[in-house]
Each structure stands twice: as structure tokens, then as C-alpha cells.
DRENMAR-475738 format. One line per field, with one value per residue (C-alpha): residue number from 1; x negated, y, z. Coordinates in nm, 3 decimals, padded with zeros to 5 digits. Each point is the difference from the previous one (the first is absolute). Layout:
% residues N
num: NUM_...
u: X_...
v: Y_...
w: Z_...
***
This chain:
% residues 508
num: 1_2_3_4_5_6_7_8_9_10_11_12_13_14_15_16_17_18_19_20_21_22_23_24_25_26_27_28_29_30_31_32_33_34_35_36_37_38_39_40_41_42_43_44_45_46_47_48_49_50_51_52_53_54_55_56_57_58_59_60_61_62_63_64_65_66_67_68_69_70_71_72_73_74_75_76_77_78_79_80_81_82_83_84_85_86_87_88_89_90_91_92_93_94_95_96_97_98_99_100_101_102_103_104_105_106_107_108_109_110_111_112_113_114_115_116_117_118_119_120_121_122_123_124_125_126_127_128_129_130_131_132_133_134_135_136_137_138_139_140_141_142_143_144_145_146_147_148_149_150_151_152_153_154_155_156_157_158_159_160_161_162_163_164_165_166_167_168_169_170_171_172_173_174_175_176_177_178_179_180_181_182_183_184_185_186_187_188_189_190_191_192_193_194_195_196_197_198_199_200_201_202_203_204_205_206_207_208_209_210_211_212_213_214_215_216_217_218_219_220_221_222_223_224_225_226_227_228_229_230_231_232_233_234_235_236_237_238_239_240_241_242_243_244_245_246_247_248_249_250_251_252_253_254_255_256_257_258_259_260_261_262_263_264_265_266_267_268_269_270_271_272_273_274_275_276_277_278_279_280_281_282_283_284_285_286_287_288_289_290_291_292_293_294_295_296_297_298_299_300_301_302_303_304_305_306_307_308_309_310_311_312_313_314_315_316_317_318_319_320_321_322_323_324_325_326_327_328_329_330_331_332_333_334_335_336_337_338_339_340_341_342_343_344_345_346_347_348_349_350_351_352_353_354_355_356_357_358_359_360_361_362_363_364_365_366_367_368_369_370_371_372_373_374_375_376_377_378_379_380_381_382_383_384_385_386_387_388_389_390_391_392_393_394_395_396_397_398_399_400_401_402_403_404_405_406_407_408_409_410_411_412_413_414_415_416_417_418_419_420_421_422_423_424_425_426_427_428_429_430_431_432_433_434_435_436_437_438_439_440_441_442_443_444_445_446_447_448_449_450_451_452_453_454_455_456_457_458_459_460_461_462_463_464_465_466_467_468_469_470_471_472_473_474_475_476_477_478_479_480_481_482_483_484_485_486_487_488_489_490_491_492_493_494_495_496_497_498_499_500_501_502_503_504_505_506_507_508
u: -03.694_00.272_-00.059_00.064_00.311_-00.097_00.216_00.210_-00.073_00.284_00.041_00.160_00.085_-00.208_00.261_00.302_-00.130_00.208_-00.167_-00.018_-00.172_-00.174_-00.144_00.239_-00.065_00.318_00.135_00.338_00.105_-00.093_-00.083_-00.354_-00.253_-00.361_00.056_00.015_-00.305_-00.123_00.073_-00.253_00.075_00.214_-00.116_00.228_00.256_-00.087_00.216_00.032_00.068_00.193_-00.182_00.034_00.287_-00.027_00.333_00.251_00.325_00.295_00.380_00.065_00.212_-00.298_-00.211_-00.048_00.066_-00.057_-00.363_00.125_00.253_-00.022_-00.170_00.101_-00.238_00.111_00.096_00.387_00.008_-00.267_00.179_00.321_-00.161_-00.195_00.287_-00.079_-00.387_-00.296_-00.039_-00.314_-00.194_00.175_-00.193_00.142_-00.093_00.075_-00.052_00.065_-00.158_-00.326_00.071_00.340_-00.079_-00.066_-00.311_00.177_00.284_-00.203_-00.236_00.318_00.125_-00.358_00.001_00.366_-00.092_-00.303_00.189_00.380_00.067_-00.096_00.347_00.157_-00.225_00.135_-00.220_-00.059_-00.144_-00.236_-00.248_-00.041_-00.346_-00.133_00.134_00.178_00.254_-00.062_00.302_-00.217_-00.255_00.170_00.050_-00.375_-00.105_00.215_00.237_00.306_00.212_-00.083_00.320_-00.122_-00.333_-00.205_-00.121_-00.265_00.245_00.128_-00.084_-00.251_00.110_-00.326_00.059_-00.265_00.015_-00.227_-00.056_-00.191_00.077_-00.114_-00.258_00.078_-00.025_00.258_00.242_-00.055_00.086_00.333_00.049_-00.049_00.260_00.267_-00.084_-00.114_-00.273_00.023_-00.250_00.124_-00.027_-00.311_-00.134_-00.243_-00.124_-00.078_00.023_-00.144_00.267_-00.271_-00.041_00.365_00.029_-00.283_00.181_00.322_-00.201_-00.121_00.313_00.241_00.295_00.361_00.018_-00.236_00.051_-00.235_-00.006_-00.029_00.002_-00.167_-00.313_-00.076_-00.219_-00.179_-00.315_00.170_00.191_-00.098_00.070_00.011_00.247_00.336_-00.002_00.226_-00.220_-00.120_00.344_00.120_-00.303_00.028_00.370_-00.008_-00.253_00.174_00.336_-00.173_-00.121_00.327_00.171_-00.270_-00.028_00.371_-00.123_00.207_-00.204_00.106_-00.154_00.010_00.006_-00.054_00.250_-00.040_00.120_00.316_00.072_-00.069_-00.253_-00.343_-00.159_00.133_00.377_-00.113_-00.056_00.358_00.095_-00.278_00.114_00.328_00.103_-00.054_00.070_00.029_-00.082_00.164_00.074_-00.072_-00.345_00.150_00.277_-00.014_00.222_-00.151_00.193_-00.095_00.177_-00.073_00.011_-00.099_00.051_00.021_00.095_00.286_00.200_-00.131_00.277_-00.080_-00.170_-00.208_-00.042_-00.302_-00.079_-00.357_-00.100_-00.310_00.008_00.057_00.289_00.308_00.313_00.323_00.300_00.229_-00.170_00.308_-00.051_-00.304_00.210_00.285_-00.013_00.187_00.196_00.259_00.210_00.021_-00.203_00.072_-00.210_-00.034_00.146_-00.079_-00.025_-00.097_-00.274_-00.080_-00.383_00.031_00.275_-00.058_00.233_-00.151_00.170_-00.140_00.089_-00.029_-00.048_00.060_-00.063_00.148_-00.118_00.007_-00.297_-00.197_-00.186_00.074_-00.001_00.160_-00.199_00.102_-00.204_00.068_-00.198_00.061_00.252_-00.027_-00.067_00.215_00.300_-00.007_00.013_00.285_00.206_-00.039_00.107_00.301_00.111_-00.039_00.180_00.276_00.056_-00.061_-00.245_-00.242_-00.362_-00.179_-00.106_-00.095_-00.274_00.083_-00.215_00.093_-00.200_00.042_-00.061_-00.290_-00.220_00.214_-00.001_00.340_00.011_00.335_00.282_00.238_-00.140_00.139_00.334_-00.164_-00.240_00.296_00.196_-00.301_-00.073_00.370_00.028_-00.293_00.136_00.333_-00.121_00.222_-00.142_00.111_00.142_-00.291_00.154_00.026_-00.226_00.033_-00.104_00.001_-00.168_00.085_00.063_-00.044_00.379_00.046_00.122_-00.125_-00.126_-00.005_-00.326_-00.098_00.020_00.261_00.138_-00.321_-00.083_00.331_-00.048_-00.351_00.147_00.297_-00.251_-00.172_00.327_00.114_00.371_00.055_-00.130_00.043_-00.059_00.075_00.340_-00.006_-00.308_00.236_00.189_-00.066_00.319_00.249_-00.070_-00.010_-00.320_00.075_00.047_-00.297_-00.032_-00.383_-00.158_-00.274_00.270_00.155_-00.150_00.178_00.347_00.145_-00.191_00.199_-00.122_00.092_-00.030_-00.049_-00.028_-00.162_-00.244_00.255_00.224_-00.296_-00.055_00.377_00.034_-00.359_00.063_00.345_-00.108_00.036
v: -03.614_-00.050_00.015_-00.302_00.024_00.026_-00.161_00.262_00.007_-00.078_00.046_-00.188_00.040_-00.200_-00.021_-00.114_-00.073_00.275_00.090_00.326_00.105_00.311_00.073_00.163_00.090_-00.174_-00.355_00.028_-00.336_00.018_00.360_-00.039_00.251_-00.063_-00.341_00.000_-00.162_-00.058_-00.366_-00.185_-00.003_-00.288_-00.262_-00.028_-00.268_-00.349_-00.238_-00.327_-00.300_-00.305_-00.237_-00.322_00.012_-00.108_-00.201_-00.074_00.221_-00.196_00.019_00.199_-00.266_-00.254_00.221_-00.172_00.246_-00.230_00.134_00.361_-00.032_00.243_-00.117_00.177_00.203_-00.093_00.370_-00.003_00.379_00.000_-00.308_00.193_00.297_-00.232_-00.215_-00.300_-00.006_00.023_-00.138_-00.197_00.243_00.296_00.329_00.217_00.361_00.123_00.369_00.228_00.268_-00.062_-00.162_-00.119_-00.364_-00.133_-00.193_-00.144_-00.109_-00.177_-00.165_-00.168_-00.104_-00.137_-00.206_-00.126_-00.101_-00.198_-00.174_00.001_-00.155_00.347_00.108_-00.211_00.148_00.314_00.298_00.070_-00.364_00.042_00.187_-00.290_-00.143_-00.344_-00.320_-00.089_00.279_00.117_-00.071_00.016_-00.249_-00.288_00.179_00.109_-00.356_-00.145_-00.179_00.150_-00.202_00.026_00.200_00.243_00.049_-00.231_-00.337_-00.178_-00.050_00.349_00.210_00.248_00.372_00.212_00.380_00.251_00.337_00.265_00.322_00.291_00.250_-00.182_-00.260_-00.343_00.029_00.288_-00.207_-00.295_00.204_00.111_-00.360_-00.111_00.265_-00.130_-00.362_-00.042_-00.261_-00.294_-00.261_00.084_00.366_00.122_00.360_00.187_00.352_00.115_00.305_-00.155_-00.170_-00.270_-00.084_-00.048_-00.222_-00.225_-00.038_-00.097_-00.280_-00.121_00.010_-00.066_00.197_-00.028_00.375_00.274_00.330_00.296_00.290_00.222_00.044_00.343_-00.134_-00.260_00.084_-00.182_00.079_-00.067_00.316_00.377_00.207_-00.038_-00.253_00.138_00.187_-00.055_-00.231_-00.201_-00.066_-00.079_-00.251_-00.156_-00.058_-00.142_-00.258_-00.105_-00.024_-00.199_-00.251_-00.016_-00.112_-00.245_-00.176_00.033_00.222_00.244_00.329_00.273_00.352_00.272_00.341_00.344_00.267_00.400_00.262_00.005_-00.349_-00.143_-00.290_00.128_-00.088_-00.047_-00.056_-00.279_-00.214_-00.001_-00.124_-00.275_-00.172_-00.204_00.161_00.330_00.037_00.321_-00.043_00.284_00.137_00.263_-00.018_00.087_-00.253_-00.387_-00.063_-00.084_-00.068_-00.152_00.058_-00.108_00.253_-00.278_-00.352_-00.236_-00.291_00.139_00.294_00.363_00.103_-00.200_00.143_-00.188_00.124_-00.062_00.091_00.102_-00.155_-00.082_-00.360_00.120_00.051_-00.169_-00.013_00.157_-00.195_00.245_00.354_00.191_-00.007_00.202_00.294_00.010_00.115_-00.207_00.205_-00.034_00.322_00.174_00.324_00.308_00.055_-00.372_-00.194_-00.336_-00.058_-00.276_00.054_-00.221_-00.093_-00.189_-00.252_00.000_00.202_00.157_00.133_00.320_00.281_00.364_00.247_00.362_00.254_00.358_00.237_00.391_00.171_00.257_00.075_00.277_-00.288_-00.320_-00.307_-00.275_-00.320_-00.331_-00.366_-00.278_00.185_00.201_00.390_00.107_-00.232_00.104_00.371_-00.052_-00.195_00.269_00.269_-00.198_-00.038_00.366_00.122_-00.273_-00.112_00.322_-00.139_00.278_-00.085_00.325_00.058_-00.361_-00.222_-00.317_-00.329_-00.290_-00.350_-00.347_-00.288_-00.226_00.190_-00.115_00.248_00.031_00.152_-00.114_00.270_-00.262_00.136_00.356_-00.075_-00.156_00.305_00.225_-00.188_-00.008_00.357_00.101_-00.210_00.141_00.346_-00.069_-00.211_-00.297_-00.343_-00.243_-00.356_-00.232_-00.252_00.243_00.032_00.274_-00.035_00.266_00.258_00.369_00.251_00.387_00.031_-00.217_-00.300_-00.327_-00.222_-00.360_-00.203_-00.348_-00.313_00.118_-00.357_-00.130_00.274_-00.055_-00.370_00.056_00.240_-00.253_-00.267_00.214_00.081_00.322_00.029_00.345_00.157_00.330_-00.023_00.190_-00.048_-00.257_-00.195_-00.320_-00.025_-00.355_-00.107_-00.061_00.331_-00.152_00.064_-00.281_-00.286_-00.113_-00.293_00.060_-00.250_00.229_00.248_-00.259_00.193_00.297_-00.111_00.210_00.282_00.338_00.206_00.394_00.127_00.375_00.256_00.280_00.080_00.170_-00.291_-00.226_00.224_-00.025_-00.378_-00.080_00.188_-00.143_-00.371_-00.214
w: 00.139_00.235_00.362_00.226_00.203_00.379_00.269_00.191_00.371_00.233_00.373_00.283_00.364_00.243_00.243_-00.191_-00.365_-00.183_-00.342_-00.184_-00.317_00.154_00.344_00.254_00.361_00.137_-00.053_-00.182_00.168_00.368_00.019_00.152_-00.059_-00.155_-00.104_-00.367_-00.154_-00.350_-00.136_-00.197_-00.393_-00.070_-00.264_-00.304_00.016_-00.130_-00.170_00.234_-00.206_00.147_00.250_00.209_00.242_00.358_00.006_-00.283_00.026_00.157_00.021_00.309_00.141_-00.014_00.209_00.348_00.283_00.294_00.056_-00.009_00.288_00.292_00.315_00.332_00.170_00.339_00.065_-00.064_-00.037_-00.286_-00.160_-00.009_-00.187_-00.254_-00.081_00.208_00.007_-00.217_-00.329_-00.121_-00.269_00.111_00.085_00.277_00.077_00.361_00.055_00.306_00.198_00.223_00.319_-00.077_00.037_-00.332_00.095_00.302_-00.208_-00.266_00.249_00.155_-00.360_-00.059_00.327_-00.066_-00.356_00.122_00.281_-00.059_00.332_00.172_-00.126_00.264_00.280_00.175_-00.082_00.385_00.037_-00.310_00.216_00.274_00.049_00.090_-00.136_00.330_-00.028_-00.348_-00.216_-00.313_00.111_-00.171_-00.329_-00.003_00.100_-00.288_00.217_-00.170_-00.235_-00.367_-00.068_00.242_-00.156_00.260_-00.004_-00.216_-00.275_-00.037_-00.305_00.087_-00.055_00.014_00.023_-00.093_00.169_-00.146_00.188_-00.155_00.264_00.317_00.113_00.053_00.361_00.033_-00.193_00.240_00.299_-00.137_-00.114_00.386_00.089_-00.221_00.029_-00.362_00.051_-00.233_-00.157_-00.355_00.021_-00.140_00.042_-00.217_00.014_-00.354_-00.233_-00.317_-00.245_-00.103_00.359_00.036_-00.299_00.129_00.349_-00.205_-00.195_00.343_00.202_-00.253_00.186_-00.043_00.130_-00.044_00.194_-00.107_00.248_-00.186_-00.380_00.020_00.177_-00.243_-00.297_-00.304_-00.190_-00.320_00.026_00.028_00.307_00.363_00.182_00.022_-00.334_-00.283_-00.207_00.305_00.126_-00.347_-00.061_00.357_-00.021_-00.338_00.077_00.324_-00.187_-00.268_00.269_00.174_-00.303_-00.091_00.340_00.092_00.317_00.165_00.048_00.229_-00.051_00.256_-00.148_00.141_-00.014_-00.090_00.236_-00.205_00.073_-00.345_-00.073_-00.058_-00.331_-00.341_-00.056_-00.212_00.324_00.078_-00.337_-00.018_00.336_00.056_00.317_00.155_00.380_00.218_00.380_00.195_00.335_00.247_00.147_00.340_-00.005_-00.004_-00.284_-00.345_-00.310_-00.319_-00.305_-00.384_-00.273_-00.264_00.026_-00.302_00.207_00.229_00.096_00.051_00.228_00.304_00.315_00.265_00.352_00.253_00.347_00.032_00.342_00.187_-00.150_-00.355_-00.229_00.108_-00.242_00.117_-00.171_00.180_00.049_00.060_00.385_-00.025_-00.137_00.253_00.345_00.263_00.260_00.246_-00.074_-00.318_-00.046_-00.197_-00.301_-00.120_-00.298_-00.145_-00.379_-00.245_-00.256_-00.290_-00.067_-00.312_00.059_00.364_00.233_00.301_00.299_00.120_00.249_-00.061_00.295_00.017_00.263_-00.025_00.271_00.062_-00.157_00.150_-00.346_-00.240_-00.256_00.136_-00.062_-00.238_00.082_-00.167_00.026_-00.236_-00.222_-00.311_00.079_-00.291_00.081_00.376_-00.110_-00.245_00.247_00.269_-00.268_-00.092_00.370_00.046_-00.314_-00.064_00.370_00.177_00.243_00.063_00.099_-00.094_00.371_00.086_-00.050_-00.193_00.036_-00.223_00.036_-00.068_00.250_-00.023_-00.243_-00.303_-00.295_-00.170_-00.325_-00.138_-00.047_00.184_00.312_-00.031_00.158_00.309_00.018_-00.016_00.254_00.255_-00.051_00.041_00.312_00.163_-00.091_00.177_00.266_-00.090_-00.051_-00.279_00.069_00.050_-00.243_-00.293_-00.292_-00.271_-00.368_-00.282_-00.204_00.101_-00.301_-00.005_-00.032_00.337_-00.183_00.107_-00.311_-00.055_00.058_-00.153_00.205_00.242_00.079_00.064_00.222_00.203_-00.007_00.187_00.240_00.076_00.056_00.276_00.171_-00.144_-00.035_-00.138_-00.305_-00.199_-00.366_-00.331_-00.150_-00.277_00.149_00.063_-00.332_-00.088_-00.171_00.280_00.163_00.355_00.176_00.251_-00.238_-00.235_-00.218_00.010_00.261_00.059_00.151_00.237_00.310_-00.121_00.110_00.292_-00.060_00.000_-00.309_-00.036_-00.335_-00.028_-00.279_00.175_00.281_00.194_-00.014_00.122_00.300_00.077_-00.012_00.148_00.317_00.053_-00.052_00.311
***
């Protein structure tokens, strides 16, 4: 008599969902230890027959897209990243480190979505109290025009904010601080999926914010909230409801110590938009970028200023990364970095001082350690600028982190200027990657960077040779209208770091 064939056991990682046919101590995907658990035996695949359809298939040209148009959030910097605003029925995932300002940002978005007229009120005025001086009193009393979201004839736009990490009272305190109090903003403190679905049926919101997805659980799935199975089940149900109702859903996601979104990688595949909220906790600057966007670009960057009244958009953040001074100082150089498609002017500072230690110090802030060490080595070997008995400190201004290789040339000029005690011109910017042979390499987007520098008043630039070859070869005559502000800027093209040092310190 033949033996019945038993199902072979499989194992999966409880952190990322990676699967294997045998037990191992360490996950092969996320490298976590002790997270491999046995998976329940899968049932044999069944043949599925054809069934009724929810709607007949139509030619793509006959599909009405008016209901799927983007709606501005009221925060211009966020709309820039999203491609114009939020799309009805879309599901967004916002991730960031603890305390970076995710909840504050989404609370402002929820308030603006429920009362669009708030977008015309300055952030500093949203915290006023009393109907006499409160600029929001007219909006909250329904006195605004229908187009602004007020008045009896205006369409209601209820928004539901669900918090699983805080109490409703704690969220209300933050709402008072940032002025996010409106009649159509509903708040619920829940950690059970079924309760959230009940709130959705009652409120019928146009926007749902869940803070955060790792704190929500359901009795229909195994494991504790935040586990792979729970996160997958909760996300799948919220995505289904969003598509059925045409309701926008924003999910807040935790991140691991490596900076990746906690939970299964499948979560990022299920949602429509994945956003990262970044910034130095000791700086007021906050940046938001999209790594996945089905409705817009993924190379845009939004900048915010984290103040006592909440997050304020920064349409021109370059001023945060520059130091205004009357006289040039040795050891400073300005460069232009590209964050997505957005050029940002930043300043690199260096200080070279005599060391009293057996091993001179090499300290840096806001720059990549390996790039700093490489540039110092090239200066010593190729340009004969010796620093073996001196401490070297290199930093950026404003807490910004510059990881692009285009910063190499500015870093080298700043260090060299501090070493020889000679300042650079206050109207000069430097762009270029420095190689180990001492050459200066071309970096992408030089024209866009120079246009931004020219707009801010810089008149001299040092760039790698070949950066400005756009047909006629003239760097001062461009047919591209985006480079109109580039007229009159003196551009010096160099081949090597030695040549860059010569032309930079002789520039007027």
C-alpha cells in the first residue's frame, strides 16, 4: 500500500516575509537573527472557474478620468512631490524616523483637506483663539464661500484621522499647537481594523490617515500587530476599501535602524505612493521625497521648516545653507547640489589648524567620511598641500547632508583655502567630482546648477571641462529658456584639481 504524500514544511521570516524550505538561524533577505518560523502547510491549489465581473471591460479611451484628478493638499511642497496633489482612491505610505514630524505633517494635511480655506491662512495665524481675532473663525462657522469649503451650500469633505500610538487628547494638543482644528476633521484612537472600518462607514471620509500601520491589528490574521501577516492583512483591507469608495488613504510606516520601512516588502508594492520624510533631528529643515509614485515624478524634493507653529513650506530653501558675511573668509566655498531635479545652493566650510596630537584629527559633519578622506589624500599627493601635522575639520552649513560627488571640488577648494589662509571670491561656486589621479570629472545637471547659482547672484563658476558643450559651445548663450538667468556668468572650465586651484584663487 502506497504511503500518502505529506506536505513539506516551509519556513518564513517574521520580519520581511522571506521564505525557505528549511530552518536557518538568520534570514537570507534582511539578515535578522532568530526570525525564521515555520509556515502552516499550504492547501493544494484549486481550479477557479469564471465568475461574474464587477464592471464590463471598456476601451481605455472611454474611461472617465475626471473623478481621478489630483486634488491639492494645500501644502505646495508636498504637492510638488506628489505631482500636483492627492488622487481619490490612492493609498500613500509615509515613512520616517521617530520624532521627525510625520504626525505633525499629516495632521496639517488632514486639516487642510477638511477645510481648504485654511490654505490661505498663514501658519502663524492658525493658532489664534477667539472669534474676534481668530482668522479661522469664519471658516469654522461656515461663513466661507462654497469654493473655499465654507457656507451651507459647500460640499462637505470629512477627514478621519486614526491614531494607534497616542490618545485622542494627545493628538488634540498637537492640533491646537499647529492650528489644525476644523469641524470636518474627525479623530479616533483605535488599534482594531474592524473598529476603523466601522468609523469609515459612519464618517464616510474623503481622506483617511492611519498612524501607524504597525499598530493596527485584526483578529482575522495570526500574530501580533506589526507582524508580517498582520501588516499584510490590514493593508490589503484598507486598500480594498480605498478603491471601492474612492477614498484617499495615508498610512504611516515605521522604519528600521537601517532606514528601511519596517514590515514586509510587499507593503511597498501594494501601495500607490511611497514617501520618505527625512531630516536631521537637530536641524529645523525637513525634506520629503517619493521613491515610488504611480501618479507623478519620483525625482522631486519638498522642503519644510519645522517651527513652533508646525511645518512651513520652503519654496526657496537655499538661504538656509549659506552664510552671509561682509568679507570673504578663508576655508569656505559654495557649491550647488541636486536633490532630485531641485538644485540647492550650499556652503562647505573647512578649518585646518596645527595639531598637538600624535595623530592629527580628521573631523567632518554633513559630508561622506570616505569622500573627505579621499579629497584630503588627493590634495596631499597631487597638489603637494601637506596636512600630516594639522587637524582638518570639514562641515556644511545649516545641518544639510551632502552626499553627491559634485561636492568634491568645493570641499578641496575650502580645505586648500584654509591651509594657505587665502579666501575665495564671495561670488564663486565650484562643481565637480575629484578623481584619485587629480582630475576633475563632469557631473550631471551642470546647467541647471549654474542657473540656480546665477539667480542667487553668483557671477563666477569653476566646472569640469566639457560640462557646457550644448551645440554652439558657448556657455553664455543658451536657447533653453530655463537658462536665461545664466547670461553674464563667467564660467571657468578645468581639467585637474591643480588647475582648479590656480583659477579659483585668482578669480576677482
